[in-house]
PDB file with one MODEL, atoms N, CA, C and O in Angstrom:
MODEL        1
ATOM      1  N   MET A   1      14.145 -16.715 -48.505  1.00  0.00           N
ATOM      2  CA  MET A   1      15.029 -16.383 -47.437  1.00  0.00           C
ATOM      3  C   MET A   1      14.843 -17.068 -46.185  1.00  0.00           C
ATOM      4  O   MET A   1      15.784 -17.574 -45.573  1.00  0.00           O
ATOM      5  N   ARG A   2      13.681 -17.094 -45.803  1.00  0.00           N
ATOM      6  CA  ARG A   2      13.436 -17.871 -44.567  1.00  0.00           C
ATOM      7  C   ARG A   2      13.897 -19.126 -44.385  1.00  0.00           C
ATOM      8  O   ARG A   2      14.367 -19.526 -43.320  1.00  0.00           O
ATOM      9  N   GLU A   3      13.752 -19.984 -45.697  1.00  0.00           N
ATOM     10  CA  GLU A   3      14.306 -21.198 -45.713  1.00  0.00           C
ATOM     11  C   GLU A   3      15.908 -21.358 -45.300  1.00  0.00           C
ATOM     12  O   GLU A   3      16.328 -22.193 -44.498  1.00  0.00           O
ATOM     13  N   GLY A   4      16.736 -20.357 -46.037  1.00  0.00           N
ATOM     14  CA  GLY A   4      18.080 -20.367 -45.747  1.00  0.00           C
ATOM     15  C   GLY A   4      18.427 -20.043 -44.143  1.00  0.00           C
ATOM     16  O   GLY A   4      19.348 -20.597 -43.542  1.00  0.00           O
ATOM     17  N   THR A   5      17.682 -19.220 -43.655  1.00  0.00           N
ATOM     18  CA  THR A   5      17.910 -18.690 -42.277  1.00  0.00           C
ATOM     19  C   THR A   5      17.584 -20.114 -41.415  1.00  0.00           C
ATOM     20  O   THR A   5      18.463 -20.571 -40.684  1.00  0.00           O
ATOM     21  N   ALA A   6      16.476 -20.684 -41.523  1.00  0.00           N
ATOM     22  CA  ALA A   6      16.262 -21.802 -40.616  1.00  0.00           C
ATOM     23  C   ALA A   6      17.244 -22.908 -40.949  1.00  0.00           C
ATOM     24  O   ALA A   6      17.663 -23.554 -39.989  1.00  0.00           O
ATOM     25  N   ASN A   7      17.702 -23.244 -42.235  1.00  0.00           N
ATOM     26  CA  ASN A   7      18.701 -24.142 -42.330  1.00  0.00           C
ATOM     27  C   ASN A   7      20.163 -23.716 -41.760  1.00  0.00           C
ATOM     28  O   ASN A   7      20.999 -24.559 -41.436  1.00  0.00           O
ATOM     29  N   CYS A   8      20.375 -22.330 -41.674  1.00  0.00           N
ATOM     30  CA  CYS A   8      21.640 -21.983 -41.055  1.00  0.00           C
ATOM     31  C   CYS A   8      21.577 -22.287 -39.523  1.00  0.00           C
ATOM     32  O   CYS A   8      22.581 -22.684 -38.932  1.00  0.00           O
ATOM     33  N   VAL A   9      20.387 -22.097 -38.892  1.00  0.00           N
ATOM     34  CA  VAL A   9      20.156 -22.307 -37.555  1.00  0.00           C
ATOM     35  C   VAL A   9      20.338 -23.900 -37.168  1.00  0.00           C
ATOM     36  O   VAL A   9      20.909 -24.291 -36.150  1.00  0.00           O
ATOM     37  N   ASP A  10      19.729 -24.768 -38.201  1.00  0.00           N
ATOM     38  CA  ASP A  10      19.647 -26.052 -37.887  1.00  0.00           C
ATOM     39  C   ASP A  10      21.273 -26.531 -37.920  1.00  0.00           C
ATOM     40  O   ASP A  10      21.684 -27.332 -37.080  1.00  0.00           O
ATOM     41  N   ILE A  11      22.093 -26.013 -38.887  1.00  0.00           N
ATOM     42  CA  ILE A  11      23.287 -26.542 -39.070  1.00  0.00           C
ATOM     43  C   ILE A  11      24.214 -26.018 -37.867  1.00  0.00           C
ATOM     44  O   ILE A  11      25.264 -26.616 -37.632  1.00  0.00           O
ATOM     45  N   LEU A  12      23.849 -24.958 -37.144  1.00  0.00           N
ATOM     46  CA  LEU A  12      24.571 -24.426 -35.966  1.00  0.00           C
ATOM     47  C   LEU A  12      24.176 -25.377 -34.844  1.00  0.00           C
ATOM     48  O   LEU A  12      25.020 -25.816 -34.063  1.00  0.00           O
ATOM     49  N   LEU A  13      23.137 -25.631 -34.787  1.00  0.00           N
ATOM     50  CA  LEU A  13      22.527 -26.645 -33.670  1.00  0.00           C
ATOM     51  C   LEU A  13      23.382 -28.011 -33.965  1.00  0.00           C
ATOM     52  O   LEU A  13      23.956 -28.598 -33.048  1.00  0.00           O
ATOM     53  N   ALA A  14      23.415 -28.416 -35.172  1.00  0.00           N
ATOM     54  CA  ALA A  14      24.040 -29.647 -35.421  1.00  0.00           C
ATOM     55  C   ALA A  14      25.508 -29.594 -35.113  1.00  0.00           C
ATOM     56  O   ALA A  14      26.099 -30.645 -34.865  1.00  0.00           O
ATOM     57  N   ILE A  15      26.058 -28.584 -35.113  1.00  0.00           N
ATOM     58  CA  ILE A  15      27.441 -28.604 -34.754  1.00  0.00           C
ATOM     59  C   ILE A  15      27.657 -28.500 -33.236  1.00  0.00           C
ATOM     60  O   ILE A  15      28.535 -29.133 -32.650  1.00  0.00           O
ATOM     61  N   ILE A  16      26.884 -27.744 -32.700  1.00  0.00           N
ATOM     62  CA  ILE A  16      26.830 -27.795 -31.059  1.00  0.00           C
ATOM     63  C   ILE A  16      26.363 -29.001 -30.602  1.00  0.00           C
ATOM     64  O   ILE A  16      27.157 -29.647 -29.918  1.00  0.00           O
ATOM     65  N   LEU A  17      25.194 -29.506 -30.818  1.00  0.00           N
ATOM     66  CA  LEU A  17      24.746 -30.777 -30.359  1.00  0.00           C
ATOM     67  C   LEU A  17      24.000 -31.409 -31.533  1.00  0.00           C
ATOM     68  O   LEU A  17      22.882 -31.024 -31.876  1.00  0.00           O
ATOM     69  N   PRO A  18      24.712 -32.459 -32.171  1.00  0.00           N
ATOM     70  CA  PRO A  18      24.064 -32.884 -33.381  1.00  0.00           C
ATOM     71  C   PRO A  18      22.896 -33.700 -33.153  1.00  0.00           C
ATOM     72  O   PRO A  18      22.115 -33.605 -34.100  1.00  0.00           O
ATOM     73  N   PRO A  19      22.493 -34.478 -32.225  1.00  0.00           N
ATOM     74  CA  PRO A  19      21.203 -35.001 -32.123  1.00  0.00           C
ATOM     75  C   PRO A  19      20.163 -34.002 -32.035  1.00  0.00           C
ATOM     76  O   PRO A  19      19.151 -34.128 -32.726  1.00  0.00           O
ATOM     77  N   LEU A  20      20.317 -32.986 -31.225  1.00  0.00           N
ATOM     78  CA  LEU A  20      19.145 -31.776 -31.155  1.00  0.00           C
ATOM     79  C   LEU A  20      18.973 -31.335 -32.552  1.00  0.00           C
ATOM     80  O   LEU A  20      17.789 -31.351 -32.890  1.00  0.00           O
ATOM     81  N   GLY A  21      19.775 -30.955 -33.446  1.00  0.00           N
ATOM     82  CA  GLY A  21      19.610 -30.436 -34.515  1.00  0.00           C
ATOM     83  C   GLY A  21      18.843 -31.157 -35.617  1.00  0.00           C
ATOM     84  O   GLY A  21      18.031 -30.645 -36.387  1.00  0.00           O
ATOM     85  N   VAL A  22      19.270 -32.546 -35.562  1.00  0.00           N
ATOM     86  CA  VAL A  22      18.512 -33.645 -36.203  1.00  0.00           C
ATOM     87  C   VAL A  22      16.969 -34.022 -35.702  1.00  0.00           C
ATOM     88  O   VAL A  22      16.116 -34.520 -36.435  1.00  0.00           O
ATOM     89  N   PHE A  23      16.821 -33.737 -34.530  1.00  0.00           N
ATOM     90  CA  PHE A  23      15.656 -34.090 -33.722  1.00  0.00           C
ATOM     91  C   PHE A  23      14.551 -32.831 -34.147  1.00  0.00           C
ATOM     92  O   PHE A  23      13.365 -33.051 -34.390  1.00  0.00           O
ATOM     93  N   LEU A  24      15.077 -31.713 -34.177  1.00  0.00           N
ATOM     94  CA  LEU A  24      14.360 -30.753 -34.512  1.00  0.00           C
ATOM     95  C   LEU A  24      13.844 -30.734 -36.086  1.00  0.00           C
ATOM     96  O   LEU A  24      12.787 -30.222 -36.457  1.00  0.00           O
ATOM     97  N   LYS A  25      14.696 -31.322 -36.835  1.00  0.00           N
ATOM     98  CA  LYS A  25      14.331 -31.429 -38.342  1.00  0.00           C
ATOM     99  C   LYS A  25      13.403 -32.617 -38.574  1.00  0.00           C
ATOM    100  O   LYS A  25      12.434 -32.537 -39.328  1.00  0.00           O
ATOM    101  N   PHE A  26      13.726 -33.704 -37.913  1.00  0.00           N
ATOM    102  CA  PHE A  26      13.045 -34.910 -38.292  1.00  0.00           C
ATOM    103  C   PHE A  26      12.088 -35.519 -37.151  1.00  0.00           C
ATOM    104  O   PHE A  26      11.181 -36.302 -37.434  1.00  0.00           O
ATOM    105  N   GLY A  27      12.348 -35.123 -35.924  1.00  0.00           N
ATOM    106  CA  GLY A  27      11.557 -35.714 -34.858  1.00  0.00           C
ATOM    107  C   GLY A  27      12.250 -36.827 -34.361  1.00  0.00           C
ATOM    108  O   GLY A  27      13.475 -36.913 -34.448  1.00  0.00           O
ATOM    109  N   CYS A  28      11.515 -37.715 -33.826  1.00  0.00           N
ATOM    110  CA  CYS A  28      12.047 -38.960 -33.253  1.00  0.00           C
ATOM    111  C   CYS A  28      12.054 -40.210 -34.359  1.00  0.00           C
ATOM    112  O   CYS A  28      11.564 -41.318 -34.139  1.00  0.00           O
ATOM    113  N   GLU A  29      12.606 -39.866 -35.395  1.00  0.00           N
ATOM    114  CA  GLU A  29      12.809 -40.951 -36.465  1.00  0.00           C
ATOM    115  C   GLU A  29      13.984 -41.504 -36.635  1.00  0.00           C
ATOM    116  O   GLU A  29      14.852 -40.970 -35.944  1.00  0.00           O
ATOM    117  N   VAL A  30      14.441 -42.610 -37.473  1.00  0.00           N
ATOM    118  CA  VAL A  30      15.605 -43.204 -37.691  1.00  0.00           C
ATOM    119  C   VAL A  30      16.831 -42.291 -37.657  1.00  0.00           C
ATOM    120  O   VAL A  30      17.859 -42.597 -37.052  1.00  0.00           O
ATOM    121  N   GLU A  31      16.663 -41.100 -38.370  1.00  0.00           N
ATOM    122  CA  GLU A  31      17.912 -40.261 -38.595  1.00  0.00           C
ATOM    123  C   GLU A  31      18.184 -39.892 -37.199  1.00  0.00           C
ATOM    124  O   GLU A  31      19.377 -39.963 -36.903  1.00  0.00           O
ATOM    125  N   PHE A  32      17.394 -39.520 -36.274  1.00  0.00           N
ATOM    126  CA  PHE A  32      17.751 -38.985 -34.886  1.00  0.00           C
ATOM    127  C   PHE A  32      18.368 -40.127 -34.159  1.00  0.00           C
ATOM    128  O   PHE A  32      19.274 -39.838 -33.377  1.00  0.00           O
ATOM    129  N   TRP A  33      18.066 -41.242 -34.273  1.00  0.00           N
ATOM    130  CA  TRP A  33      18.671 -42.419 -33.573  1.00  0.00           C
ATOM    131  C   TRP A  33      19.998 -42.712 -34.187  1.00  0.00           C
ATOM    132  O   TRP A  33      20.924 -43.026 -33.439  1.00  0.00           O
ATOM    133  N   ILE A  34      20.183 -42.639 -35.491  1.00  0.00           N
ATOM    134  CA  ILE A  34      21.563 -43.000 -35.964  1.00  0.00           C
ATOM    135  C   ILE A  34      22.518 -41.824 -35.642  1.00  0.00           C
ATOM    136  O   ILE A  34      23.698 -42.005 -35.344  1.00  0.00           O
ATOM    137  N   CYS A  35      21.915 -40.576 -35.723  1.00  0.00           N
ATOM    138  CA  CYS A  35      22.942 -39.367 -35.079  1.00  0.00           C
ATOM    139  C   CYS A  35      23.269 -39.560 -33.562  1.00  0.00           C
ATOM    140  O   CYS A  35      24.396 -39.292 -33.145  1.00  0.00           O
ATOM    141  N   LEU A  36      22.377 -39.981 -32.816  1.00  0.00           N
ATOM    142  CA  LEU A  36      22.649 -40.258 -31.414  1.00  0.00           C
ATOM    143  C   LEU A  36      23.640 -41.447 -31.027  1.00  0.00           C
ATOM    144  O   LEU A  36      24.304 -41.528 -29.994  1.00  0.00           O
ATOM    145  N   VAL A  37      23.591 -42.306 -32.034  1.00  0.00           N
ATOM    146  CA  VAL A  37      24.674 -43.513 -31.876  1.00  0.00           C
ATOM    147  C   VAL A  37      26.012 -43.013 -32.389  1.00  0.00           C
ATOM    148  O   VAL A  37      27.081 -43.248 -31.824  1.00  0.00           O
ATOM    149  N   LEU A  38      25.865 -42.266 -33.566  1.00  0.00           N
ATOM    150  CA  LEU A  38      27.285 -41.812 -33.899  1.00  0.00           C
ATOM    151  C   LEU A  38      27.813 -40.800 -32.920  1.00  0.00           C
ATOM    152  O   LEU A  38      29.023 -40.771 -32.696  1.00  0.00           O
ATOM    153  N   THR A  39      27.056 -40.035 -32.369  1.00  0.00           N
ATOM    154  CA  THR A  39      27.570 -39.009 -31.436  1.00  0.00           C
ATOM    155  C   THR A  39      28.130 -39.553 -30.265  1.00  0.00           C
ATOM    156  O   THR A  39      29.102 -39.030 -29.720  1.00  0.00           O
ATOM    157  N   LEU A  40      27.539 -40.648 -29.810  1.00  0.00           N
ATOM    158  CA  LEU A  40      27.964 -41.360 -28.528  1.00  0.00           C
ATOM    159  C   LEU A  40      29.249 -42.037 -28.976  1.00  0.00           C
ATOM    160  O   LEU A  40      30.197 -42.065 -28.191  1.00  0.00           O
ATOM    161  N   LEU A  41      29.359 -42.639 -30.304  1.00  0.00           N
ATOM    162  CA  LEU A  41      30.650 -43.264 -30.505  1.00  0.00           C
ATOM    163  C   LEU A  41      31.843 -42.541 -31.003  1.00  0.00           C
ATOM    164  O   LEU A  41      32.960 -43.033 -31.163  1.00  0.00           O
ATOM    165  N   GLY A  42      31.411 -41.077 -31.274  1.00  0.00           N
ATOM    166  CA  GLY A  42      32.545 -39.966 -31.572  1.00  0.00           C
ATOM    167  C   GLY A  42      31.722 -38.861 -31.871  1.00  0.00           C
ATOM    168  O   GLY A  42      30.667 -38.945 -32.500  1.00  0.00           O
ATOM    169  N   TYR A  43      32.279 -37.679 -31.354  1.00  0.00           N
ATOM    170  CA  TYR A  43      31.569 -36.335 -31.599  1.00  0.00           C
ATOM    171  C   TYR A  43      31.616 -35.949 -33.066  1.00  0.00           C
ATOM    172  O   TYR A  43      30.604 -35.473 -33.581  1.00  0.00           O
ATOM    173  N   ILE A  44      32.809 -36.135 -33.825  1.00  0.00           N
ATOM    174  CA  ILE A  44      32.984 -35.635 -35.218  1.00  0.00           C
ATOM    175  C   ILE A  44      32.055 -36.460 -36.109  1.00  0.00           C
ATOM    176  O   ILE A  44      31.434 -35.819 -36.957  1.00  0.00           O
ATOM    177  N   PRO A  45      31.864 -37.773 -36.050  1.00  0.00           N
ATOM    178  CA  PRO A  45      31.042 -38.555 -36.873  1.00  0.00           C
ATOM    179  C   PRO A  45      29.497 -37.944 -36.500  1.00  0.00           C
ATOM    180  O   PRO A  45      28.741 -37.677 -37.435  1.00  0.00           O
ATOM    181  N   GLY A  46      29.201 -37.801 -35.545  1.00  0.00           N
ATOM    182  CA  GLY A  46      27.806 -37.178 -35.382  1.00  0.00           C
ATOM    183  C   GLY A  46      27.606 -35.829 -35.941  1.00  0.00           C
ATOM    184  O   GLY A  46      26.530 -35.507 -36.444  1.00  0.00           O
ATOM    185  N   ILE A  47      28.604 -35.043 -35.867  1.00  0.00           N
ATOM    186  CA  ILE A  47      28.496 -33.729 -36.425  1.00  0.00           C
ATOM    187  C   ILE A  47      28.318 -33.890 -38.057  1.00  0.00           C
ATOM    188  O   ILE A  47      27.576 -33.200 -38.755  1.00  0.00           O
ATOM    189  N   ILE A  48      29.110 -34.885 -38.468  1.00  0.00           N
ATOM    190  CA  ILE A  48      29.216 -35.027 -39.976  1.00  0.00           C
ATOM    191  C   ILE A  48      27.804 -35.500 -40.342  1.00  0.00           C
ATOM    192  O   ILE A  48      27.177 -34.869 -41.193  1.00  0.00           O
ATOM    193  N   TYR A  49      27.228 -36.659 -39.700  1.00  0.00           N
ATOM    194  CA  TYR A  49      26.063 -37.174 -40.198  1.00  0.00           C
ATOM    195  C   TYR A  49      24.816 -36.040 -40.077  1.00  0.00           C
ATOM    196  O   TYR A  49      23.999 -35.801 -40.966  1.00  0.00           O
ATOM    197  N   ALA A  50      24.879 -35.427 -38.796  1.00  0.00           N
ATOM    198  CA  ALA A  50      23.829 -34.429 -38.555  1.00  0.00           C
ATOM    199  C   ALA A  50      23.786 -33.308 -39.857  1.00  0.00           C
ATOM    200  O   ALA A  50      22.727 -33.047 -40.428  1.00  0.00           O
ATOM    201  N   ILE A  51      24.910 -32.775 -40.184  1.00  0.00           N
ATOM    202  CA  ILE A  51      24.951 -31.796 -41.282  1.00  0.00           C
ATOM    203  C   ILE A  51      24.486 -32.508 -42.585  1.00  0.00           C
ATOM    204  O   ILE A  51      23.741 -31.982 -43.412  1.00  0.00           O
ATOM    205  N   TYR A  52      24.984 -33.705 -42.677  1.00  0.00           N
ATOM    206  CA  TYR A  52      24.484 -34.417 -44.139  1.00  0.00           C
ATOM    207  C   TYR A  52      22.917 -34.550 -43.875  1.00  0.00           C
ATOM    208  O   TYR A  52      22.167 -34.076 -44.728  1.00  0.00           O
ATOM    209  N   ALA A  53      22.422 -35.111 -42.846  1.00  0.00           N
ATOM    210  CA  ALA A  53      20.837 -35.123 -42.734  1.00  0.00           C
ATOM    211  C   ALA A  53      20.175 -33.946 -42.946  1.00  0.00           C
ATOM    212  O   ALA A  53      19.157 -33.899 -43.636  1.00  0.00           O
ATOM    213  N   ILE A  54      20.681 -32.950 -42.393  1.00  0.00           N
ATOM    214  CA  ILE A  54      20.008 -31.678 -42.430  1.00  0.00           C
ATOM    215  C   ILE A  54      19.956 -30.983 -43.803  1.00  0.00           C
ATOM    216  O   ILE A  54      18.968 -30.370 -44.207  1.00  0.00           O
ATOM    217  N   THR A  55      21.105 -31.131 -44.482  1.00  0.00           N
ATOM    218  CA  THR A  55      21.125 -30.578 -45.681  1.00  0.00           C
ATOM    219  C   THR A  55      20.663 -31.542 -47.051  1.00  0.00           C
ATOM    220  O   THR A  55      20.476 -31.064 -48.170  1.00  0.00           O
ATOM    221  N   LYS A  56      20.543 -32.798 -46.750  1.00  0.00           N
ATOM    222  CA  LYS A  56      20.193 -33.613 -47.897  1.00  0.00           C
ATOM    223  C   LYS A  56      18.692 -33.255 -48.414  1.00  0.00           C
ATOM    224  O   LYS A  56      18.215 -33.846 -49.383  1.00  0.00           O
TER     225      LYS A  56
ENDMDL
END
């Protein structure tokens, strides 16, 4: 149950601020930088990638 709650909070953060959600899950790894670039290019691609990265 705790895993599901943490995942839900991560997804909410990914919707509000995509790079933050990915950073809290992976730290400063490649996933974070990809998400940051996608968010700078467009907010929606950043959200899509953040949710994908968190749930994979």
